[in-house]
C-alpha positions in Angstrom: 9.2 -1.3 60.9 10.5 -4.0 58.6 11.3 -7.6 59.3 15.0 -6.8 59.9 14.2 -4.4 62.8 15.7 -5.7 66.0 13.6 -5.2 69.2 15.0 -5.3 72.7 13.2 -5.8 76.0 14.1 -5.9 79.7 12.3 -8.2 82.1 13.0 -10.2 85.3 13.1 -13.8 86.3 13.1 -15.6 89.7 16.5 -17.0 90.4 18.2 -18.8 93.3 16.8 -18.3 96.8 13.7 -16.7 95.2 15.6 -13.6 94.3 14.4 -11.5 91.3 17.0 -10.6 88.8 17.1 -9.0 85.3 17.4 -10.3 81.8 17.1 -8.7 78.4 16.4 -10.1 74.9 17.4 -8.8 71.5 15.2 -10.3 68.8 13.5 -9.8 65.5 9.8 -8.9 65.7 8.9 -10.4 62.3 11.6 -12.6 61.0 11.5 -15.1 63.8 14.9 -16.8 64.5 15.1 -20.5 64.9 17.9 -20.1 67.4 18.2 -18.4 70.8 21.6 -17.8 72.4 21.6 -17.5 76.2 24.6 -15.6 77.5 26.1 -15.9 81.0 28.4 -13.1 82.3 31.5 -13.6 84.4 32.8 -12.8 87.9 32.2 -9.2 89.0 30.3 -8.8 85.8 26.8 -8.0 84.7 24.8 -8.4 81.6 25.2 -4.7 80.5 28.9 -4.6 81.1 31.1 -3.0 78.4 30.0 -3.8 74.9 27.8 -6.8 75.7 24.7 -5.0 74.4 26.5 -4.2 71.1 27.5 -7.9 70.8 24.0 -9.0 71.6 22.7 -6.8 68.8 25.3 -8.1 66.4 24.1 -11.7 66.9 20.5 -10.7 66.5 21.2 -8.8 63.3 23.0 -11.9 62.0 19.9 -14.1 62.5 19.9 -15.5 66.0 18.1 -14.0 69.0 20.2 -13.2 72.1 19.2 -13.3 75.7 21.6 -12.2 78.5 20.9 -12.2 82.2 22.3 -11.1 85.5 23.1 -13.9 88.0 20.7 -13.3 90.9 23.5 -12.7 93.4 25.9 -10.7 91.3 25.4 -7.6 93.4 23.2 -5.6 91.0 19.5 -5.2 91.3 16.6 -5.1 88.8 16.4 -1.4 89.3 20.1 -0.6 89.2 21.7 -2.7 86.5 25.1 -1.0 86.2 26.2 -0.8 89.8 27.0 -3.2 92.6 24.4 -1.9 95.0 23.7 -5.1 96.9 26.9 -6.5 98.3 24.9 -8.5 100.9 23.6 -10.6 98.0 27.1 -10.7 96.4 28.5 -12.0 99.8 26.3 -15.1 99.7 26.7 -16.0 96.1 27.9 -19.5 95.2 28.6 -21.5 92.1 25.5 -23.6 92.9 23.3 -20.5 92.9 24.7 -19.4 89.5 24.0 -22.9 88.1 20.4 -22.7 89.5 20.0 -19.3 87.8 20.9 -20.4 84.3 18.8 -23.5 84.6 15.9 -21.2 85.6 16.5 -19.0 82.5 16.5 -22.1 80.3 13.2 -23.2 81.9 11.7 -19.7 81.3 12.7 -19.8 77.7 11.3 -23.3 77.2 8.0 -22.3 78.7 7.5 -19.7 76.0 7.4 -16.8 78.5 10.7 -15.1 77.7 8.9 -12.3 75.9 6.1 -11.0 78.2 2.6 -11.1 76.8 3.8 -13.1 73.8 4.4 -16.8 73.3 7.7 -17.4 71.6 9.5 -20.8 71.3 12.8 -21.5 69.6 13.8 -24.6 67.8 17.4 -24.4 69.0 19.1 -23.2 72.2 22.8 -22.4 72.4 24.6 -21.5 75.7 27.4 -18.9 75.7 29.5 -18.0 78.7 32.3 -15.6 79.4 35.0 -16.3 82.0 33.3 -17.9 85.1 30.1 -17.8 83.1 31.7 -20.2 80.6 32.1 -22.7 83.4 28.5 -22.3 84.5 27.3 -22.6 80.9 29.3 -25.9 80.5 27.7 -27.3 83.7 24.3 -26.2 82.4 24.9 -27.8 79.0 25.4 -31.1 80.9 22.4 -30.7 83.2 19.8 -29.3 80.8 18.2 -31.4 78.1 18.1 -30.2 74.4 21.0 -27.8 74.3 22.2 -27.7 70.7 25.6 -26.1 71.1 28.0 -24.6 73.6 30.3 -21.6 73.1 32.8 -20.4 75.7 34.7 -17.1 75.7 37.7 -17.0 78.0 36.2 -19.7 80.1 37.6 -21.3 83.2 38.1 -25.1 83.0 37.6 -25.7 86.7 36.6 -23.9 89.9 38.9 -25.7 92.4 41.8 -23.4 91.8 39.9 -20.1 91.7 39.9 -19.6 95.5 42.7 -17.1 96.1 42.1 -16.4 99.8 43.9 -17.8 102.8 41.5 -20.6 103.7 42.4 -20.7 107.4 41.9 -16.9 107.8 38.8 -17.0 105.7 37.1 -19.6 107.8 38.1 -17.9 111.1 36.8 -14.5 110.0 33.8 -15.9 108.1 34.3 -13.4 105.2 37.0 -12.3 102.8 37.2 -9.3 100.5 38.3 -8.8 97.0 38.8 -5.3 95.6 37.0 -4.3 92.4 39.6 -2.6 90.4 37.1 -0.6 88.4 34.8 0.7 91.2 37.2 0.5 94.2 34.6 -1.5 96.2 35.7 -4.1 98.6 33.4 -7.0 97.6 32.7 -9.6 100.3 32.6 -13.4 100.0 31.3 -15.3 102.9 33.1 -18.6 103.7 30.0 -20.5 102.5 31.2 -19.8 99.0 34.0 -22.3 99.6 32.0 -24.8 101.6 29.2 -24.9 99.0 31.8 -25.8 96.4 33.3 -28.5 98.6 29.8 -29.9 99.4 28.8 -29.9 95.7 32.1 -30.8 93.9 30.5 -33.4 91.7 27.7 -31.2 90.5 30.3 -28.4 89.9 33.0 -30.4 88.2 33.4 -28.6 84.8 35.8 -31.2 83.4 33.3 -34.1 84.1 30.5 -32.1 82.6 32.6 -31.3 79.6 33.5 -34.9 79.1 29.8 -35.8 79.0 28.9 -33.4 76.2 28.0 -34.7 72.8 26.8 -31.4 71.2 29.2 -29.3 69.2 31.2 -26.7 71.1 33.4 -23.8 70.3 36.1 -22.7 72.8 37.5 -19.2 72.1 40.2 -17.6 74.3 42.6 -14.7 74.2 46.3 -15.5 73.7 47.3 -13.1 76.4 44.5 -13.6 78.9 45.7 -12.3 82.2 42.8 -13.5 84.3 42.2 -17.0 83.0 45.3 -18.6 81.4 45.0 -20.0 77.9 45.8 -23.4 79.3 42.2 -23.4 80.6 41.0 -23.3 77.0 43.2 -26.2 76.0 42.0 -28.3 78.9 38.3 -27.5 78.3 38.4 -28.1 74.6 40.3 -31.4 75.0 37.6 -32.7 77.4 34.7 -32.1 75.0 34.4 -34.7 72.3 33.2 -32.4 69.5 34.9 -29.1 70.3 36.7 -26.5 68.2 39.4 -24.4 69.8 40.5 -21.0 68.5 43.1 -18.7 69.9 42.5 -15.0 69.4 45.9 -13.5 69.0 47.4 -10.6 71.0 44.3 -10.0 73.2 43.4 -10.4 76.8 40.5 -11.5 79.0 37.9 -9.0 77.7 38.9 -9.1 74.1 39.7 -5.4 73.9 36.5 -4.2 75.6 36.2 -2.2 78.8 33.4 -0.6 80.9 31.8 1.7 80.1 31.7 1.3 76.3 30.2 4.2 74.3 27.1 3.1 72.5 28.3 4.7 69.2 31.7 3.1 69.3 32.5 0.0 67.2 33.7 -3.2 68.8 37.5 -3.6 69.1 39.1 -5.9 66.6 39.5 -8.8 69.0 35.8 -8.6 70.0 34.8 -8.5 66.3 36.8 -11.7 65.7 35.1 -13.2 68.7 31.7 -12.5 67.2 32.6 -13.5 63.7 34.2 -16.8 64.7 31.1 -17.6 66.8 28.8 -16.8 63.9 30.9 -19.0 61.6 30.6 -21.8 64.0 26.8 -21.4 64.3 26.5 -21.4 60.5 28.6 -24.5 60.3 26.1 -26.3 62.6 23.1 -24.9 60.6 21.9 -23.0 63.6 21.7 -19.7 61.7 21.2 -18.8 58.0 
């Protein structure tokens, strides 16, 4: 094994409501990176969706370690990472719980315990989020101390307009369902999802969090995003004092990726551009060689 060999590990952390969830880390055993990227997945997503593993490895090979995690109430379990096997947990998920999860991951990393049985600390921490995860990462960049940069991929700029259910019916029935187009599952949201947002609007205000940031940020978005309109990228980038905005042409919400993604298949062109623009940004900030 030489110093360029990338190792990967799977482990668990304790997230919101004391729930155990999974994370993984791609890292170099011998050529220790100064920088760790922490990645937050999006709605109805998970850390091993599509080509996220290939993307994680691409960053690690370029000189920055990459940690990605499942939100504790995303519907997966530590034993079953690729399927939504716990819809009871999914039903009681909230934005507040997802923010608590990512802050728990940051604390785990800062404690030096991210790699079991080994003490590893990083000089720089960068948050990355896709879709809803981009909004959560923005909130965490505001809440956590010592975050060196923020990168968002197809991120939402606010949560207030993401509730598509009939609010009266939702409150009366206590639960509403959204169909997962990939699996066909009817995925439940209890009404507390909405009330939690209303009760914590200040803490969950992405625009206010973005306006407070002073670290460099990169906002990347697909020109033809069908799930989160490009206007979100413009709004988010305009709120951050030191943000770069890049439009990836002729691509949609997942940058050409889908699930499952064969392990021996290259990234699609839009995802390759996503990675390369992110790496260029990190180099410009002296966060990777």
